[in-house]
KEZA-545706 format. One record per atom (N, C-alpha, C): residue in one letter; atom name; z negated, x, y negated. Coordinates in pm, 1 decimal, decimal comma. Example, Ala and Ser with C-alpha at 12.3 -4.5 7.8 and 13.67 -1.06 7.14 Angstrom:
A; N; -780,0; 1319,0; 569,0
A; CA; -780,0; 1230,0; 450,0
A; C; -780,0; 1320,0; 330,0
S; N; -708,0; 1285,0; 225,0
S; CA; -714,0; 1367,0; 106,0
S; C; -787,0; 1290,0; -3,0
***
This chain:
X; N; -8744,4; 9918,4; -8902,2
X; CA; -8805,5; 9799,9; -8838,9
X; C; -8864,1; 9802,3; -8714,9
X; N; -8978,0; 9723,1; -8695,4
X; CA; -9083,4; 9733,0; -8587,5
X; C; -9027,7; 9648,8; -8499,3
X; N; -9090,6; 9671,4; -8366,9
X; CA; -9043,2; 9568,4; -8238,8
X; C; -9138,0; 9432,8; -8277,7
X; N; -9062,5; 9327,3; -8225,1
X; CA; -9165,5; 9194,4; -8243,0
X; C; -9294,4; 9212,4; -8163,5
X; N; -9300,6; 9246,2; -8038,4
X; CA; -9415,5; 9248,5; -7955,4
X; C; -9518,6; 9381,9; -8027,3
X; N; -9476,8; 9439,1; -8144,6
X; CA; -9563,4; 9537,2; -8189,9
X; C; -9591,1; 9478,0; -8335,2
X; N; -9567,9; 9377,9; -8377,3
X; CA; -9598,3; 9334,5; -8506,2
X; C; -9734,9; 9242,4; -8500,6
X; N; -9757,0; 9179,8; -8628,7
X; CA; -9862,7; 9095,8; -8630,1
X; C; -9813,2; 9010,5; -8734,7
X; N; -9838,9; 8864,7; -8688,4
X; CA; -9782,3; 8753,0; -8791,8
X; C; -9889,6; 8699,3; -8845,0
X; N; -9907,5; 8680,7; -8974,5
X; CA; -10026,4; 8605,3; -9069,5
X; C; -9920,1; 8523,2; -9179,0
X; N; -9970,8; 8373,8; -9126,4
X; CA; -9893,6; 8277,5; -9208,9
X; C; -9747,1; 8275,7; -9201,1
X; N; -9709,6; 8325,2; -9076,5
X; CA; -9551,7; 8346,2; -9054,8
X; C; -9496,6; 8470,2; -9069,1
X; N; -9546,3; 8546,5; -9184,3
X; CA; -9500,8; 8691,4; -9205,4
X; C; -9554,2; 8788,0; -9090,1
X; N; -9439,2; 8904,2; -9066,9
X; CA; -9482,4; 9018,6; -9003,5
X; C; -9519,2; 9095,1; -9086,4
X; N; -9608,5; 9147,3; -9050,2
X; CA; -9689,9; 9268,7; -9130,9
X; C; -9710,4; 9397,0; -9017,9
X; N; -9730,3; 9480,0; -9093,9
X; CA; -9720,6; 9599,8; -9025,4
X; C; -9835,6; 9710,4; -9081,2
X; N; -9947,1; 9712,6; -9013,2
X; CA; -10074,7; 9784,9; -9083,5
X; C; -10023,7; 9925,5; -9111,5
X; N; -10082,3; 9965,5; -9234,5
X; CA; -10052,8; 10095,8; -9260,9
X; C; -10177,6; 10188,7; -9303,1
X; N; -10234,0; 10283,9; -9230,9
X; CA; -10315,1; 10342,7; -9282,6
X; C; -10284,3; 10470,5; -9372,1
X; N; -10329,6; 10546,5; -9485,0
X; CA; -10288,9; 10649,6; -9568,4
X; C; -10403,2; 10713,8; -9574,7
X; N; -10403,7; 10842,6; -9501,1
X; CA; -10497,0; 10937,6; -9550,7
X; C; -10456,0; 11062,5; -9606,9
X; N; -10520,0; 11113,1; -9710,9
X; CA; -10519,4; 11227,6; -9778,2
X; C; -10600,3; 11310,0; -9777,7
X; N; -10576,8; 11442,2; -9727,4
X; CA; -10661,8; 11536,1; -9715,6
X; C; -10597,8; 11688,9; -9707,9
X; N; -10684,9; 11783,5; -9701,4
X; CA; -10636,7; 11930,8; -9688,6
X; C; -10563,1; 11927,4; -9562,1
X; N; -10477,2; 12015,6; -9567,5
X; CA; -10396,2; 12060,6; -9435,0
X; C; -10496,8; 12064,5; -9317,7
X; N; -10438,9; 12016,1; -9211,3
X; CA; -10519,5; 12011,6; -9079,3
X; C; -10425,9; 12037,6; -8973,5
X; N; -10497,4; 12097,1; -8834,3
X; CA; -10418,3; 12144,6; -8762,3
X; C; -10377,7; 11989,2; -8649,7
X; N; -10260,8; 12021,8; -8591,8
X; CA; -10189,9; 11890,0; -8532,0
X; C; -10346,1; 11829,9; -8437,4
X; N; -10385,0; 11896,7; -8362,0
X; CA; -10478,0; 11834,2; -8264,9
X; C; -10616,4; 11771,6; -8364,9
X; N; -10658,1; 11810,9; -8496,8
X; CA; -10753,3; 11725,3; -8563,1
X; C; -10669,8; 11607,6; -8609,0
X; N; -10553,6; 11607,1; -8660,2
X; CA; -10484,3; 11492,7; -8701,0
X; C; -10441,3; 11398,3; -8590,1
X; N; -10437,9; 11421,2; -8478,2
X; CA; -10437,3; 11348,1; -8376,8
X; C; -10569,8; 11271,5; -8333,5
X; N; -10655,7; 11347,7; -8343,0
X; CA; -10766,2; 11294,0; -8328,5
X; C; -10812,6; 11167,2; -8419,4
X; N; -10792,8; 11215,1; -8553,2
X; CA; -10813,2; 11111,2; -8671,8
X; C; -10730,6; 11016,0; -8643,3
X; N; -10625,3; 11001,3; -8622,5
X; CA; -10537,9; 10900,0; -8616,0
X; C; -10577,9; 10781,6; -8499,2
X; N; -10632,2; 10889,9; -8392,7
X; CA; -10671,8; 10800,0; -8269,2
X; C; -10798,9; 10721,1; -8313,9
X; N; -10873,7; 10782,8; -8399,1
X; CA; -10995,9; 10687,0; -8445,5
X; C; -10983,9; 10588,8; -8539,0
X; N; -10897,1; 10614,5; -8620,8
X; CA; -10876,8; 10494,6; -8698,1
X; C; -10788,8; 10389,0; -8681,6
X; N; -10699,9; 10401,8; -8575,3
X; CA; -10591,5; 10331,6; -8507,1
X; C; -10694,8; 10253,6; -8404,6
X; N; -10800,8; 10317,2; -8345,2
X; CA; -10861,6; 10255,0; -8224,6
X; C; -10954,9; 10141,3; -8300,8
X; N; -11025,4; 10178,0; -8428,3
X; CA; -11143,2; 10107,9; -8484,9
X; C; -11045,1; 9979,9; -8588,2
X; N; -10935,0; 10013,9; -8642,5
X; CA; -10851,9; 9892,7; -8709,1
X; C; -10813,2; 9806,0; -8594,7
X; N; -10792,2; 9842,2; -8501,0
X; CA; -10738,4; 9736,9; -8365,6
X; C; -10852,0; 9661,1; -8317,4
X; N; -10959,8; 9733,5; -8293,0
X; CA; -11074,5; 9669,9; -8244,0
X; C; -11122,9; 9573,1; -8376,4
X; N; -11134,4; 9596,1; -8485,1
X; CA; -11212,2; 9526,3; -8628,4
X; C; -11109,1; 9430,5; -8625,9
X; N; -10989,0; 9458,2; -8643,4
X; CA; -10892,7; 9342,2; -8695,4
X; C; -10798,1; 9263,5; -8580,3
X; N; -10820,9; 9309,8; -8454,9
X; CA; -10741,8; 9266,2; -8329,1
X; C; -10606,7; 9248,3; -8355,8
X; N; -10556,8; 9380,6; -8406,6
X; CA; -10400,2; 9426,9; -8426,7
X; C; -10351,0; 9501,2; -8276,0
X; N; -10249,2; 9499,4; -8241,4
X; CA; -10226,1; 9588,5; -8110,8
X; C; -10219,0; 9739,7; -8193,8
X; N; -10250,5; 9794,4; -8126,3
X; CA; -10237,0; 9983,8; -8135,9
X; C; -10092,5; 9988,0; -8179,3
X; N; -10021,8; 9920,9; -8134,2
X; CA; -9860,1; 9963,5; -8140,3
X; C; -9832,2; 9929,8; -8264,8
X; N; -9887,4; 9840,3; -8340,7
X; CA; -9847,7; 9824,1; -8451,0
X; C; -9881,7; 9862,4; -8614,7
X; N; -10005,5; 9977,0; -8564,5
X; CA; -10060,9; 10064,5; -8661,8
X; C; -9965,1; 10166,0; -8701,7
X; N; -9961,5; 10206,6; -8810,4
X; CA; -9915,9; 10335,8; -8865,2
X; C; -10018,7; 10415,4; -8917,6
X; N; -10031,7; 10550,8; -8922,3
X; CA; -10099,3; 10618,0; -8976,3
X; C; -9999,1; 10727,4; -9030,8
X; N; -10033,7; 10760,7; -9194,5
X; CA; -9962,6; 10828,9; -9243,0
X; C; -10044,6; 10937,9; -9295,3
X; N; -10009,6; 11070,2; -9304,1
X; CA; -10083,4; 11191,9; -9358,3
X; C; -10021,0; 11244,3; -9481,1
X; N; -10102,4; 11220,3; -9569,4
X; CA; -10051,9; 11320,9; -9678,8
X; C; -10109,5; 11445,0; -9710,6
X; N; -10069,6; 11563,8; -9652,9
X; CA; -10170,5; 11670,5; -9693,9
X; C; -10135,8; 11708,5; -9829,7
X; N; -10258,2; 11774,4; -9880,1
X; CA; -10258,4; 11796,9; -9994,5
X; C; -10338,2; 11970,4; -10015,1
X; N; -10256,8; 12084,8; -10055,2
X; CA; -10344,0; 12157,3; -10069,4
X; C; -10435,5; 12186,9; -10162,2
X; N; -10542,2; 12276,0; -10107,2
X; CA; -10691,8; 12287,2; -10205,6
X; C; -10653,6; 12304,0; -10341,7
X; N; -10510,0; 12327,5; -10375,6
X; CA; -10470,2; 12369,2; -10522,5
X; C; -10463,5; 12252,5; -10574,0
X; N; -10476,4; 12110,0; -10527,4
X; CA; -10414,6; 12011,7; -10554,3
X; C; -10523,1; 11890,6; -10546,9
X; N; -10643,5; 11929,6; -10532,5
X; CA; -10765,8; 11864,7; -10504,7
X; C; -10887,1; 11901,7; -10599,8
X; N; -10941,6; 11828,7; -10646,2
X; CA; -11058,1; 11843,7; -10747,2
X; C; -11143,7; 11760,7; -10699,0
X; N; -11266,5; 11815,2; -10701,3
X; CA; -11401,1; 11720,2; -10668,3
X; C; -11494,7; 11758,5; -10739,6
X; N; -11543,5; 11650,1; -10837,0
X; CA; -11658,5; 11690,2; -10940,5
X; C; -11608,0; 11799,0; -11049,5
X; N; -11485,9; 11774,6; -11086,4
X; CA; -11435,7; 11874,0; -11164,7
X; C; -11399,8; 12018,2; -11140,7
X; N; -11431,7; 12026,3; -11006,6
X; CA; -11398,2; 12193,3; -10965,1
X; C; -11286,2; 12166,1; -10860,5
X; N; -11175,9; 12266,5; -10872,6
X; CA; -11048,0; 12253,3; -10790,6
X; C; -11125,8; 12299,1; -10633,5
X; N; -11065,6; 12241,6; -10540,7
X; CA; -11111,9; 12281,9; -10416,6
X; C; -11096,8; 12407,5; -10371,0
X; N; -10962,8; 12460,9; -10432,6
X; CA; -10962,0; 12612,8; -10373,7
X; C; -11042,3; 12737,0; -10437,7
X; N; -11115,9; 12667,8; -10550,8
X; CA; -11209,9; 12734,5; -10643,7
X; C; -11328,4; 12723,7; -10529,6
X; N; -11375,6; 12626,0; -10499,9
X; CA; -11469,8; 12597,0; -10411,9
X; C; -11466,1; 12655,8; -10253,5
X; N; -11375,5; 12680,9; -10210,7
X; CA; -11345,5; 12732,1; -10089,8
X; C; -11364,4; 12900,1; -10096,4
X; N; -11294,2; 12952,3; -10245,3
X; CA; -11344,8; 13106,5; -10259,6
X; C; -11495,4; 13087,0; -10267,6
X; N; -11555,8; 13016,0; -10353,0
X; CA; -11704,4; 13069,6; -10369,3
X; C; -11782,7; 13045,4; -10221,8
X; N; -11750,9; 12964,5; -10154,8
X; CA; -11821,6; 12960,4; -10011,2
X; C; -11790,8; 13089,6; -9925,1
X; N; -11652,8; 13131,9; -9948,0
X; CA; -11617,6; 13258,8; -9883,7
X; C; -11689,0; 13405,8; -9943,7
X; N; -11735,9; 13380,3; -10031,2
X; CA; -11806,1; 13493,0; -10126,4
X; C; -11951,0; 13518,2; -10070,4
X; N; -12008,6; 13370,8; -10034,0
X; CA; -12159,5; 13357,0; -10001,8
X; C; -12203,9; 13440,6; -9879,1
***
């Protein structure tokens, strides 16, 4: 449960905005920067307090991502060969 001062109420219901980001593994500094950007922008646009916004990272290995029918791991291999 989150603290009342960190929640936002719509029609009497507490809501906790959650942003889910799925991406290949990133280092801590990059995830921190991404979390700050998304949090700041959602807070600005929706007028939510930053403390009420949750950002979840789901890191996926390149073997579990396909773009245009090609696995991301294959694209990385091809780029390294160039």
